[in-house]
Residue frames as a rotation matrix with the C-alpha (Angstrom) as fourth column:
MET 1
-0.765 -0.008 0.644 141.73
-0.300 0.889 -0.345 98.57
-0.569 -0.457 -0.683 111.55
SER 2
-0.739 0.521 -0.427 139.54
-0.369 0.218 0.904 96.48
0.564 0.825 0.031 109.29
THR 3
-0.191 0.756 0.626 136.05
-0.900 0.119 -0.419 95.52
-0.391 -0.644 0.657 110.39
PRO 4
-0.422 0.063 0.904 134.71
0.055 0.998 -0.043 91.99
-0.905 0.032 -0.425 110.00
ASP 5
0.620 0.782 0.060 132.46
0.163 -0.053 -0.985 93.21
-0.767 0.621 -0.160 107.16
SER 6
0.581 -0.423 -0.695 135.56
-0.768 -0.567 -0.297 94.25
-0.269 0.706 -0.655 105.11
THR 7
-0.316 -0.699 0.641 137.20
-0.411 0.710 0.572 90.77
-0.855 -0.083 -0.512 105.06
PRO 8
-0.715 -0.049 -0.698 137.42
-0.691 0.203 0.694 88.88
0.108 0.978 -0.179 101.73
THR 9
-0.914 0.383 -0.134 135.38
0.399 0.909 -0.124 86.02
0.075 -0.167 -0.983 103.27
SER 10
-0.310 0.837 -0.451 132.56
0.345 -0.343 -0.874 88.44
-0.886 -0.426 -0.182 104.19
ARG 11
-0.321 0.153 -0.935 132.64
-0.732 -0.667 0.142 90.02
-0.601 0.729 0.326 100.79
ARG 12
-0.884 -0.041 -0.466 132.40
-0.356 0.705 0.613 86.60
0.304 0.708 -0.638 99.07
GLY 13
-0.767 0.630 -0.118 129.53
0.572 0.590 -0.569 85.78
-0.289 -0.505 -0.814 101.35
GLN 14
-0.220 0.656 -0.722 127.70
-0.120 -0.752 -0.648 88.93
-0.968 -0.055 0.244 100.38
ILE 15
-0.537 -0.068 -0.841 128.19
-0.833 -0.117 0.541 88.28
-0.136 0.991 0.006 96.69
ALA 16
-0.955 0.214 -0.206 126.94
0.166 0.959 0.231 84.65
0.247 0.186 -0.951 97.10
GLN 17
-0.508 0.813 -0.283 123.87
0.528 0.034 -0.849 85.87
-0.681 -0.581 -0.446 99.02
THR 18
-0.219 0.405 -0.888 123.11
-0.567 -0.793 -0.222 88.55
-0.794 0.455 0.404 96.40
TYR 19
-0.797 -0.131 -0.590 123.54
-0.588 0.391 0.708 85.98
0.138 0.911 -0.389 93.61
ARG 20
-0.859 0.505 -0.082 121.11
0.511 0.834 -0.209 83.50
-0.037 -0.222 -0.974 95.29
MET 21
-0.268 0.761 -0.591 118.62
0.268 -0.530 -0.804 86.32
-0.926 -0.374 -0.062 95.86
ALA 22
-0.267 0.145 -0.953 118.83
-0.772 -0.624 0.121 87.57
-0.577 0.768 0.278 92.23
LYS 23
-0.953 -0.170 -0.253 118.69
-0.297 0.698 0.652 84.14
0.066 0.696 -0.715 90.64
ARG 24
-0.576 0.800 0.165 115.17
0.444 0.477 -0.759 83.56
-0.686 -0.364 -0.630 92.05
THR 25
0.503 0.795 -0.340 113.79
0.137 -0.461 -0.876 86.11
-0.853 0.394 -0.341 89.58
ASP 26
0.477 -0.442 -0.760 116.62
-0.871 -0.356 -0.339 86.05
-0.120 0.824 -0.554 87.01
PRO 27
0.797 -0.081 0.598 117.34
-0.084 0.966 0.243 82.35
-0.598 -0.244 0.764 86.33
ARG 28
0.762 -0.507 0.403 119.75
0.565 0.216 -0.796 83.13
0.317 0.834 0.451 83.43
LEU 29
0.921 -0.382 0.082 121.86
-0.385 -0.855 0.346 85.37
-0.062 -0.350 -0.935 85.58
GLY 30
0.359 -0.827 0.433 124.78
-0.106 0.425 0.899 82.90
-0.927 -0.368 0.065 85.83
LEU 31
0.220 -0.255 0.942 124.92
0.886 0.457 -0.083 82.24
-0.409 0.852 0.327 82.16
ILE 32
0.848 0.133 0.513 124.72
0.388 -0.815 -0.430 85.93
0.361 0.564 -0.743 81.24
VAL 33
0.784 -0.616 0.074 127.46
-0.509 -0.570 0.645 86.88
-0.355 -0.544 -0.761 83.66
LEU 34
0.161 -0.766 0.623 129.71
0.235 0.642 0.729 84.04
-0.959 0.029 0.283 82.41
GLY 35
0.437 0.041 0.899 129.03
0.895 0.078 -0.439 84.96
-0.088 0.996 -0.003 78.83
THR 36
0.981 -0.011 0.193 129.90
0.003 -0.997 -0.076 88.53
0.193 0.075 -0.978 79.59
PHE 37
0.497 -0.846 0.193 133.16
-0.351 0.007 0.936 87.49
-0.793 -0.533 -0.293 81.18
VAL 38
0.142 -0.437 0.888 134.10
0.654 0.715 0.247 85.30
-0.743 0.546 0.388 78.17
VAL 39
0.653 0.179 0.736 133.26
0.717 -0.460 -0.524 88.00
0.245 0.870 -0.428 75.57
GLY 40
0.970 -0.224 0.097 134.94
-0.242 -0.929 0.278 90.71
0.027 -0.293 -0.956 77.61
ALA 41
0.380 -0.866 0.324 138.09
-0.114 0.303 0.946 88.65
-0.918 -0.397 0.017 78.15
ALA 42
0.199 -0.235 0.951 138.32
0.884 0.462 -0.071 87.81
-0.423 0.855 0.300 74.47
LEU 43
0.800 0.159 0.578 137.92
0.443 -0.807 -0.391 91.45
0.404 0.569 -0.716 73.45
GLY 44
0.885 -0.461 0.068 140.39
-0.382 -0.635 0.671 92.57
-0.267 -0.620 -0.738 76.12
PHE 45
0.211 -0.813 0.543 142.95
0.345 0.581 0.737 90.04
-0.915 0.031 0.403 74.98
GLY 46
0.326 -0.104 0.940 142.57
0.945 0.074 -0.319 91.16
-0.037 0.992 0.122 71.42
LEU 47
0.936 -0.011 0.352 142.96
0.033 -0.993 -0.117 94.82
0.351 0.121 -0.928 72.28
MET 48
0.664 -0.732 0.152 146.03
-0.366 -0.142 0.920 94.14
-0.651 -0.667 -0.362 74.45
TRP 49
0.320 -0.545 0.775 147.54
0.620 0.739 0.264 91.99
-0.716 0.396 0.575 71.73
LEU 50
0.646 0.052 0.761 147.35
0.705 -0.423 -0.569 94.87
0.293 0.905 -0.310 69.30
LEU 51
0.919 -0.379 -0.112 149.58
-0.262 -0.797 0.544 97.00
-0.296 -0.471 -0.831 71.58
PRO 52
0.457 -0.817 -0.352 153.20
-0.581 0.026 -0.813 97.27
0.673 0.577 -0.463 70.55
GLY 53
-0.061 -0.538 0.841 155.39
-0.898 0.397 0.189 94.46
-0.435 -0.744 -0.507 71.88
GLU 54
0.372 0.115 -0.921 156.22
-0.607 0.780 -0.148 90.85
0.702 0.615 0.360 71.17
GLY 55
-0.587 -0.662 -0.466 157.28
-0.213 0.682 -0.700 87.59
0.781 -0.312 -0.541 72.74
VAL 56
-0.406 0.361 -0.840 156.24
0.730 0.680 -0.061 86.03
0.549 -0.638 -0.539 76.05
LEU 57
-0.832 0.051 -0.552 155.85
0.383 -0.667 -0.639 89.36
-0.401 -0.743 0.535 77.94
SER 58
-0.786 0.571 -0.238 153.37
-0.607 -0.636 0.476 90.65
0.121 0.518 0.847 75.39
LEU 59
-0.358 0.620 -0.698 151.36
0.006 0.749 0.662 87.36
0.934 0.233 -0.272 75.66
ILE 60
-0.549 0.126 -0.826 151.27
0.821 0.264 -0.506 87.56
0.155 -0.956 -0.248 79.48
ILE 61
-0.899 0.214 -0.381 150.13
-0.053 -0.919 -0.391 91.23
-0.434 -0.332 0.838 79.42
SER 62
-0.610 0.700 -0.371 147.38
-0.598 -0.099 0.796 90.35
0.520 0.707 0.479 76.89
ILE 63
-0.333 0.491 -0.805 146.15
0.433 0.838 0.331 87.45
0.837 -0.238 -0.492 78.97
VAL 64
-0.641 0.028 -0.767 146.14
0.747 -0.205 -0.632 89.43
-0.175 -0.978 0.110 82.27
GLY 65
-0.914 0.291 -0.282 144.58
-0.316 -0.947 0.049 92.47
-0.253 0.134 0.958 80.65
GLY 66
-0.570 0.705 -0.422 141.90
-0.280 0.317 0.906 90.30
0.773 0.634 0.017 79.02
LEU 67
-0.351 0.381 -0.855 141.00
0.779 0.626 -0.041 88.55
0.520 -0.680 -0.517 82.34
MET 68
-0.813 -0.013 -0.582 140.79
0.449 -0.649 -0.614 91.98
-0.370 -0.760 0.534 84.09
ILE 69
-0.800 0.528 -0.285 138.50
-0.597 -0.649 0.472 93.47
0.065 0.547 0.834 81.49
GLY 70
-0.413 0.658 -0.630 136.37
0.019 0.698 0.716 90.31
0.910 0.284 -0.301 81.52
VAL 71
-0.478 0.189 -0.858 136.01
0.857 0.315 -0.408 90.34
0.193 -0.930 -0.312 85.28
LEU 72
-0.889 0.124 -0.441 135.23
0.042 -0.937 -0.347 94.13
-0.456 -0.327 0.828 85.33
LEU 73
-0.659 0.688 -0.303 132.46
-0.630 -0.286 0.722 93.78
0.410 0.667 0.622 82.73
ALA 74
-0.414 0.506 -0.757 131.05
0.330 0.858 0.393 90.70
0.848 -0.087 -0.523 84.42
LEU 75
-0.668 0.072 -0.740 130.86
0.719 -0.194 -0.668 92.46
-0.192 -0.978 0.078 87.78
LEU 76
-0.915 0.316 -0.251 129.15
-0.350 -0.931 0.106 95.41
-0.200 0.185 0.962 86.10
VAL 77
-0.410 0.766 -0.495 126.48
-0.449 0.303 0.841 93.26
0.794 0.567 0.220 84.44
PHE 78
-0.434 0.249 -0.866 126.04
0.659 0.743 -0.116 91.23
0.614 -0.621 -0.487 87.65
GLY 79
-0.858 0.009 -0.514 125.48
0.435 -0.518 -0.737 94.30
-0.273 -0.856 0.440 89.72
ARG 80
-0.772 0.580 -0.262 122.90
-0.636 -0.716 0.288 95.85
-0.020 0.389 0.921 87.43
ARG 81
-0.251 0.691 -0.678 120.90
-0.262 0.625 0.735 92.65
0.932 0.362 0.024 86.92
ALA 82
-0.569 0.031 -0.821 121.08
0.720 0.500 -0.481 91.84
0.396 -0.865 -0.307 90.68
GLN 83
-0.919 0.256 -0.299 119.75
-0.034 -0.810 -0.586 95.32
-0.392 -0.528 0.753 91.53
ALA 84
-0.513 0.790 -0.335 116.93
-0.762 -0.239 0.602 95.02
0.396 0.564 0.725 89.02
ALA 85
-0.307 0.391 -0.867 116.07
0.220 0.916 0.335 91.53
0.926 -0.088 -0.368 90.43
ALA 86
-0.811 -0.033 -0.584 116.11
0.585 -0.055 -0.809 92.93
-0.006 -0.998 0.064 94.04
TYR 87
-0.831 0.521 -0.194 113.71
-0.498 -0.853 -0.157 95.75
-0.247 -0.034 0.968 93.03
LYS 88
-0.344 0.729 -0.592 111.37
-0.554 0.352 0.754 93.30
0.758 0.588 0.283 91.27
GLN 89
-0.400 0.187 -0.897 111.22
0.573 0.815 -0.085 91.10
0.715 -0.548 -0.433 94.42
MET 90
-0.892 -0.039 -0.450 110.64
0.409 -0.491 -0.769 94.10
-0.191 -0.870 0.454 96.68
GLU 91
-0.786 0.612 0.084 107.73
-0.506 -0.715 0.482 95.64
0.355 0.337 0.872 94.86
GLY 92
0.129 0.964 -0.231 104.46
-0.362 0.263 0.894 95.01
0.923 -0.032 0.383 96.66
GLN 93
-0.094 -0.231 -0.968 106.20
0.742 0.632 -0.222 94.05
0.664 -0.740 0.112 99.88
PRO 94
0.889 0.393 -0.235 105.66
0.444 -0.613 0.654 95.97
0.113 -0.685 -0.720 103.10
ALA 95
0.684 -0.603 -0.409 108.20
-0.114 -0.643 0.757 98.78
-0.720 -0.472 -0.509 103.57
ALA 96
0.519 -0.473 0.712 109.70
0.843 0.421 -0.334 98.10
-0.142 0.774 0.618 100.11
ALA 97
0.753 -0.229 0.617 110.52
0.131 -0.867 -0.481 101.86
0.645 0.443 -0.623 99.73
ALA 98
0.797 -0.484 0.362 112.55
-0.546 -0.320 0.774 101.78
-0.259 -0.815 -0.519 102.93
GLY 99
0.453 -0.665 0.594 114.65
0.481 0.743 0.465 98.89
-0.751 0.075 0.656 101.51
ALA 100
0.497 -0.292 0.817 115.25
0.797 -0.219 -0.563 100.89
0.344 0.931 0.124 98.31
LEU 101
0.845 -0.125 0.520 116.14
-0.190 -0.979 0.072 104.02
0.500 -0.159 -0.851 100.23
GLN 102
0.766 -0.628 0.139 118.93
0.100 0.330 0.939 102.12
-0.635 -0.705 0.315 102.01
MET 103
0.392 -0.633 0.668 120.86
0.920 0.251 -0.302 102.48
0.023 0.732 0.680 98.72
LEU 104
0.862 -0.090 0.500 121.36
-0.020 -0.989 -0.145 106.19
0.507 0.115 -0.854 99.57
ARG 105
0.085 -0.928 -0.363 124.97
0.690 0.318 -0.650 106.83
0.718 -0.196 0.668 100.52
ARG 106
-0.411 -0.349 -0.842 126.71
0.901 -0.295 -0.318 109.01
-0.138 -0.889 0.436 103.04
GLY 107
-0.994 0.087 0.060 125.12
-0.078 -0.986 0.145 112.39
0.072 0.139 0.988 103.82
TRP 108
-0.171 0.985 -0.005 121.57
-0.514 -0.084 0.854 110.93
0.841 0.149 0.521 104.13
LYS 109
-0.916 0.021 0.400 119.76
-0.367 0.358 -0.859 109.79
-0.161 -0.933 -0.320 107.26
LEU 110
-0.399 0.815 -0.420 116.88
-0.275 0.331 0.903 107.27
0.875 0.475 0.092 106.77
ASP 111
-0.810 0.338 0.479 114.20
-0.447 0.173 -0.878 106.70
-0.379 -0.925 0.011 109.37
PRO 112
-0.832 0.485 -0.269 111.80
0.077 0.581 0.810 103.95
0.549 0.654 -0.521 108.28
VAL 113
-0.071 0.948 -0.309 108.14
0.645 0.280 0.711 104.15
0.761 -0.149 -0.632 109.20
VAL 114
-0.978 -0.201 -0.058 107.74
0.183 -0.687 -0.703 107.48
0.101 -0.698 0.709 110.97
GLY 115
-0.382 0.924 0.009 103.99
-0.817 -0.333 -0.470 107.32
-0.431 -0.186 0.883 110.29
PHE 116
-0.979 0.122 -0.163 101.63
0.016 0.845 0.535 104.54
0.203 0.521 -0.829 109.47
THR 117
-0.113 0.982 0.151 97.86
-0.977 -0.138 0.163 103.45
0.181 -0.129 0.975 109.29
LYS 118
-0.036 0.228 0.973 96.17
-0.569 0.796 -0.208 100.28
-0.822 -0.561 0.101 110.28
GLN 119
0.900 0.416 0.132 95.95
-0.104 0.498 -0.861 99.37
-0.424 0.761 0.491 106.62
GLN 120
0.308 -0.900 0.310 99.78
0.700 0.435 0.566 99.16
-0.644 0.043 0.764 106.37
ASP 121
0.695 -0.219 0.685 100.21
0.374 -0.703 -0.605 102.52
0.614 0.676 -0.407 104.66
VAL 122
0.432 -0.636 -0.640 103.49
0.801 -0.056 0.596 103.95
-0.415 -0.770 0.486 105.85
VAL 123
0.904 -0.303 0.302 105.66
-0.099 -0.835 -0.542 107.07
0.416 0.460 -0.784 105.59
HIS 124
0.406 -0.879 -0.252 109.42
0.911 0.368 0.184 106.89
-0.069 -0.304 0.950 105.73
ARG 125
0.978 -0.053 -0.202 111.65
-0.039 -0.997 0.073 109.93
-0.205 -0.063 -0.977 106.32
VAL 126
0.309 -0.919 0.244 114.95
0.942 0.260 -0.214 110.84
0.133 0.296 0.946 104.73
VAL 127
0.883 -0.114 -0.455 117.00
0.040 -0.948 0.316 113.81
-0.467 -0.297 -0.833 105.79
GLY 128
0.077 -0.869 0.489 119.71
0.898 0.274 0.346 114.97
-0.434 0.412 0.801 103.43
PRO 129
-0.843 -0.536 -0.042 120.83
0.461 -0.761 0.456 117.78
-0.276 0.365 0.889 101.09
PRO 130
-0.523 0.693 0.497 117.24
0.344 -0.362 0.867 118.53
0.780 0.624 -0.049 99.87
GLY 131
-0.463 0.369 0.806 116.06
-0.815 -0.534 -0.223 118.89
0.348 -0.760 0.548 103.48
ILE 132
-0.541 0.348 0.765 113.34
-0.392 0.701 -0.596 116.52
-0.744 -0.622 -0.243 104.70
VAL 133
-0.591 0.336 -0.733 111.92
-0.687 0.267 0.676 114.03
0.423 0.903 0.073 102.24
LEU 134
-0.293 0.572 0.766 108.78
-0.555 0.551 -0.623 112.08
-0.779 -0.608 0.156 103.32
VAL 135
-0.716 -0.016 -0.698 108.15
-0.629 0.448 0.635 109.00
0.303 0.894 -0.330 101.24
GLY 136
-0.158 0.802 0.576 104.84
-0.800 0.238 -0.551 107.33
-0.579 -0.547 0.604 101.37
GLU 137
-0.731 0.060 -0.680 103.69
-0.484 0.658 0.577 103.91
0.482 0.751 -0.451 100.18
GLY 138
-0.651 0.566 0.506 100.66
-0.271 0.449 -0.852 101.75
-0.709 -0.692 -0.139 100.57
SER 139
-0.633 0.431 0.643 97.67
0.688 0.694 0.213 100.13
-0.355 0.577 -0.735 98.90
SER 140
0.456 0.863 0.219 95.61
0.880 -0.401 -0.254 103.31
-0.131 0.308 -0.942 98.65
PRO 141
-0.412 -0.700 0.584 97.26
0.764 -0.615 -0.198 106.40
0.497 0.364 0.787 96.98
ASN 142
0.109 0.548 0.829 94.66
-0.009 -0.834 0.552 108.73
0.994 -0.068 -0.086 98.44
ARG 143
0.964 0.167 -0.208 95.13
0.172 0.205 0.964 107.37
0.204 -0.964 0.169 101.93
VAL 144
0.139 -0.978 -0.155 98.93
0.989 0.130 0.068 107.58
-0.047 -0.163 0.986 101.54
ARG 145
-0.367 -0.283 0.886 98.74
0.476 -0.875 -0.083 111.20
0.799 0.392 0.456 100.45
GLN 146
0.570 0.662 0.487 96.56
-0.141 -0.505 0.852 112.07
0.809 -0.554 -0.195 103.33
LEU 147
0.815 -0.402 -0.417 99.04
0.564 0.389 0.729 110.43
-0.131 -0.829 0.543 105.72
LEU 148
-0.213 -0.916 0.338 101.83
0.930 -0.297 -0.217 112.44
0.299 0.268 0.916 104.08
VAL 149
0.036 0.286 0.957 99.89
-0.005 -0.958 0.287 115.71
0.999 -0.015 -0.033 104.72
THR 150
0.925 0.378 -0.038 99.52
0.030 0.028 0.999 114.69
0.379 -0.925 0.014 108.33
GLU 151
0.470 -0.828 -0.307 103.17
0.848 0.326 0.418 113.95
-0.246 -0.456 0.855 108.73
ARG 152
-0.217 -0.526 0.823 104.20
0.705 -0.667 -0.241 117.10
0.676 0.527 0.515 106.90
LYS 153
0.525 0.494 0.693 102.28
-0.139 -0.754 0.642 119.20
0.840 -0.433 -0.327 109.49
LYS 154
0.948 -0.183 -0.259 103.96
0.310 0.361 0.879 117.39
-0.068 -0.914 0.399 112.33
HIS 155
0.132 -0.981 0.143 107.39
0.990 0.139 0.040 117.99
-0.059 0.136 0.989 110.89
GLU 156
0.052 -0.052 0.997 106.67
0.442 -0.894 -0.069 121.60
0.896 0.444 -0.024 110.07
ARG 157
0.899 0.407 0.161 105.97
0.011 -0.389 0.921 122.23
0.437 -0.827 -0.354 113.80
VAL 158
0.761 -0.640 -0.106 109.47
0.266 0.159 0.951 121.15
-0.592 -0.752 0.291 114.87
ALA 159
-0.315 -0.862 0.396 111.43
0.767 0.014 0.642 121.95
-0.559 0.506 0.657 111.69
TYR 160
0.705 0.661 -0.257 109.98
0.420 -0.681 -0.599 125.29
-0.572 0.314 -0.758 110.73
GLY 161
0.562 -0.419 -0.713 111.61
-0.646 -0.761 -0.062 126.77
-0.516 0.496 -0.698 107.62
VAL 162
-0.541 -0.756 0.368 113.19
-0.347 0.599 0.722 123.51
-0.766 0.263 -0.586 106.49
PRO 163
-0.286 0.427 -0.858 112.26
-0.946 0.018 0.324 122.33
0.153 0.904 0.399 102.99
ILE 164
-0.399 0.273 0.876 109.94
-0.291 0.868 -0.403 119.36
-0.870 -0.415 -0.267 103.14
HIS 165
-0.530 0.154 -0.834 109.29
-0.833 0.091 0.546 117.22
0.160 0.984 0.080 100.11
GLU 166
0.077 0.664 0.744 106.58
-0.557 0.647 -0.520 114.58
-0.827 -0.375 0.420 99.65
VAL 167
-0.536 -0.275 -0.798 107.03
-0.817 0.408 0.408 111.56
0.213 0.870 -0.444 97.43
VAL 168
0.414 0.688 0.596 104.64
-0.693 0.663 -0.285 108.63
-0.591 -0.295 0.751 96.89
ALA 169
-0.711 -0.703 -0.018 106.35
-0.604 0.598 0.527 105.34
-0.360 0.385 -0.850 95.87
GLY 170
0.096 0.769 0.632 104.34
0.053 0.630 -0.774 103.21
-0.994 0.107 0.020 93.41
ARG 171
-0.728 -0.287 0.623 103.41
0.566 0.261 0.782 102.56
-0.386 0.922 -0.027 89.87
GLY 172
0.257 0.960 0.110 100.41
0.901 -0.197 -0.386 104.87
-0.349 0.198 -0.916 89.65
GLU 173
0.327 -0.080 0.942 100.04
0.583 -0.767 -0.268 108.36
0.744 0.636 -0.204 88.12
GLY 174
0.579 -0.172 0.797 102.19
-0.428 -0.896 0.117 110.85
0.694 -0.409 -0.592 89.97
GLU 175
0.878 -0.302 0.371 104.08
-0.202 0.470 0.859 108.10
-0.434 -0.830 0.352 91.83
VAL 176
0.175 -0.899 -0.401 107.68
-0.977 -0.108 -0.185 107.17
0.123 0.424 -0.897 91.56
PRO 177
0.797 0.128 -0.590 108.48
-0.194 0.980 -0.049 103.51
0.572 0.153 0.806 90.75
LEU 178
0.910 -0.413 0.035 110.75
0.084 0.268 0.960 101.73
-0.405 -0.871 0.279 93.26
PRO 179
0.335 -0.866 0.371 113.78
0.938 0.343 -0.046 101.37
-0.087 0.363 0.928 90.81
LYS 180
-0.022 -0.311 0.950 113.75
0.558 -0.793 -0.247 105.16
0.830 0.524 0.191 90.26
LEU 181
0.820 0.525 -0.226 113.10
0.452 -0.355 0.818 106.17
0.350 -0.773 -0.529 93.84
VAL 182
0.290 -0.787 -0.544 116.70
0.772 -0.144 0.619 106.79
-0.566 -0.599 0.566 94.98
ARG 183
-0.578 -0.554 0.600 117.55
0.814 -0.446 0.372 108.76
0.061 0.703 0.708 91.86
HIS 184
0.204 0.747 0.632 114.35
0.516 -0.631 0.579 110.85
0.832 0.208 -0.514 92.23
VAL 185
0.848 0.149 -0.508 115.21
0.524 -0.373 0.766 111.74
-0.075 -0.916 -0.395 95.83
GLN 186
-0.103 -0.976 -0.191 118.79
0.807 -0.194 0.558 112.59
-0.582 -0.097 0.807 94.94
LYS 187
-0.606 -0.195 0.771 117.63
0.721 -0.544 0.429 114.95
0.336 0.816 0.470 92.17
LEU 188
0.518 0.831 -0.203 115.55
0.828 -0.426 0.366 117.01
0.217 -0.358 -0.908 94.57
GLY 189
0.426 -0.500 0.754 118.59
0.069 -0.813 -0.578 119.29
0.902 0.298 -0.312 94.80
ARG 190
-0.396 -0.643 -0.656 120.80
0.846 0.022 -0.532 120.74
0.356 -0.766 0.536 97.53
GLN 191
0.304 0.624 0.720 118.79
0.209 -0.781 0.588 123.12
0.930 -0.029 -0.367 99.73
VAL 192
0.964 -0.055 0.258 120.52
-0.264 -0.230 0.937 122.66
0.008 -0.972 -0.236 103.06
LYS 193
0.118 -0.991 -0.069 124.21
-0.753 -0.044 -0.656 122.54
0.647 0.129 -0.752 104.08
PRO 194
-0.082 -0.174 -0.981 125.73
0.266 0.945 -0.190 119.58
0.960 -0.277 -0.031 105.95
ALA 195
-0.965 -0.260 -0.022 125.96
0.100 -0.290 -0.952 121.62
0.242 -0.921 0.306 109.19
GLU 196
-0.437 0.886 0.155 122.22
-0.888 -0.453 0.083 122.37
0.144 -0.101 0.984 108.82
ILE 197
0.077 0.512 -0.856 121.40
-0.336 0.821 0.461 118.69
0.939 0.252 0.235 108.52
THR 198
-0.662 -0.409 -0.628 122.82
0.451 0.452 -0.770 118.09
0.599 -0.793 -0.115 111.97
ASP 199
-0.924 0.364 0.119 120.62
-0.356 -0.701 -0.617 120.80
-0.141 -0.613 0.778 113.38
ILE 200
-0.142 0.902 -0.408 117.50
-0.851 0.099 0.515 119.33
0.505 0.421 0.754 111.58
LEU 201
-0.170 0.027 -0.985 118.20
0.132 0.991 0.004 115.93
0.977 -0.129 -0.172 113.01
GLN 202
-0.947 -0.172 -0.270 118.41
0.291 -0.111 -0.950 117.36
0.134 -0.979 0.155 116.54
ARG 203
-0.647 0.761 0.037 115.03
-0.755 -0.634 -0.169 119.11
-0.106 -0.137 0.985 116.06
LEU 204
-0.044 0.634 -0.772 113.44
-0.622 0.588 0.518 115.95
0.782 0.503 0.368 114.78
LYS 205
-0.768 -0.284 -0.574 114.41
0.193 0.752 -0.630 114.07
0.611 -0.595 -0.523 117.93
ALA 206
-0.803 0.569 0.178 111.67
-0.466 -0.415 -0.781 116.03
-0.371 -0.710 0.598 119.87
LEU 207
0.011 0.864 -0.504 109.07
-0.995 0.058 0.077 114.76
0.096 0.501 0.860 117.33
ASP 208
-0.106 -0.087 -0.991 110.30
-0.321 0.946 -0.049 111.17
0.941 0.313 -0.128 117.32
SER 209
-0.969 -0.247 -0.032 110.34
-0.050 0.319 -0.946 110.97
0.244 -0.915 -0.321 121.15
GLN 210
-0.483 0.858 0.176 106.60
-0.765 -0.315 -0.562 111.67
-0.427 -0.406 0.808 121.12
ARG 211
-0.043 0.462 -0.886 105.84
-0.890 0.385 0.245 108.77
0.454 0.799 0.395 118.78
GLY 212
0.346 -0.008 0.938 107.03
-0.589 0.776 0.224 105.84
-0.730 -0.630 0.264 120.77
LYS 213
-0.698 -0.667 0.261 108.13
-0.302 0.604 0.737 102.72
-0.649 0.436 -0.623 118.95
LEU 214
0.162 0.803 -0.574 106.32
-0.919 -0.089 -0.384 102.19
-0.360 0.589 0.723 115.67
PRO 215
0.366 -0.005 0.931 105.69
0.004 1.000 0.004 98.73
-0.931 0.002 0.366 114.20
VAL 216
-0.235 -0.554 -0.798 108.22
-0.870 -0.247 0.428 98.42
-0.434 0.795 -0.424 111.32
PRO 217
0.866 0.483 -0.130 107.06
-0.486 0.751 -0.447 95.78
-0.118 0.451 0.885 108.77
LYS 218
0.033 -0.879 0.475 109.61
-0.506 0.395 0.767 92.97
-0.862 -0.266 -0.432 108.88
GLY 219
0.960 0.203 0.194 111.04
0.040 0.585 -0.810 91.02
-0.278 0.785 0.553 105.88
PRO 220
0.364 -0.877 0.314 114.08
0.701 0.480 0.527 90.10
-0.613 0.028 0.789 104.03
VAL 221
0.635 -0.040 0.772 114.17
0.696 -0.403 -0.594 92.97
0.334 0.914 -0.228 101.56
PRO 222
0.906 -0.351 0.235 115.89
-0.394 -0.903 0.169 95.70
0.153 -0.246 -0.957 103.56
THR 223
0.472 -0.757 0.451 118.69
-0.152 0.435 0.888 93.27
-0.869 -0.487 0.090 104.52
SER 224
0.320 -0.316 0.893 119.27
0.843 0.526 -0.116 92.28
-0.433 0.789 0.435 100.93
MET 225
0.767 -0.051 0.639 119.50
0.372 -0.777 -0.508 95.94
0.523 0.627 -0.577 99.72
LYS 226
0.843 -0.512 0.168 121.78
-0.470 -0.547 0.693 96.81
-0.263 -0.662 -0.701 102.62
GLY 227
0.321 -0.734 0.598 124.15
0.320 0.679 0.661 94.03
-0.892 -0.021 0.452 101.60
MET 228
0.401 -0.146 0.904 124.16
0.916 0.038 -0.399 95.22
0.024 0.988 0.149 98.02
ARG 229
0.933 -0.080 0.352 124.82
-0.086 -0.996 0.004 98.79
0.350 -0.034 -0.936 99.08
SER 230
0.664 -0.714 0.220 127.83
-0.283 0.033 0.959 97.56
-0.692 -0.699 -0.180 101.09
GLN 231
0.238 -0.532 0.813 129.21
0.777 0.606 0.170 95.83
-0.583 0.591 0.558 98.08
GLN 232
0.642 0.110 0.758 128.82
0.675 -0.550 -0.492 98.95
0.363 0.828 -0.428 95.97
ARG 233
0.905 -0.338 0.258 130.76
-0.415 -0.832 0.368 100.94
0.091 -0.441 -0.893 98.52
GLY 234
0.256 -0.894 -0.368 133.57
-0.350 0.269 -0.897 98.45
0.901 0.359 -0.244 98.42
ARG 235
0.209 -0.115 0.971 133.25
-0.978 -0.015 0.208 97.27
-0.010 -0.993 -0.116 101.99
C-alpha cells in the first residue's frame, strides 16, 4: 500500500519546495536545468536518429529517446545543484551537521544533539557500520573537541568495546566541511555487523534515559534535507 508521501502530487510538491529553496542561493538554477534539458534532448535525438531504422517509427523513437535523455540529465544537474545550494544555506546555522547527516540512508541511526553547551556547541550521534560516530559542531573548535571527549567517555561506559569515532564539522584545520560530512562518515568503514547495531542501540537507551530532553536547535534546514533525501530514495 502506498503512503501519502509516495504519491505523484507529494513528489511534485517536494521538487517544487526543493527548487524554491535552492533558487535562493542559485538564481540561475532554472536556466541551467532548462539548458541541460535542451542540450541533452538534442544530443539524445541525434544519437537515436543514427540507429538503424527509417520512417515514422524511427522518428518517434528518436523523439522519445531524446526527451528521456534530456529529462534524465536535467534531473541529475538539478539534484546536484540543489544539494550544493542546501549545504551553502545550512553552513553556519545551528545543528547544520544534523541536517546534513539526515542524508545517510538505511542502516544508520541519527540522534541529533546528544550533548551541548550553553554556547550552542553540540554533539550529534550516528550509529551504523563503523560503530558509534560522534559529530561535533560549534563556534569554538577547542570547546567542541572537549565536549566530544566528555561524550566519548559517557558512551564508553555503556557501550564498552564498541568502536567510537569523533568528527568535528566545520571549515577549520582537521575539520570536515558540511558537503563532505556524509561521505566522510560512510568511509569510516564497517566495523560492526547489522545485528550488533541493534545491540548497541539497546545499550545506548540507558545513557539517553539519563539525559532527559535536550534543547534541539530549531530551523528549516533539517526539513529541507530530509525532503531531498526522500526524493533521492524515490519516495
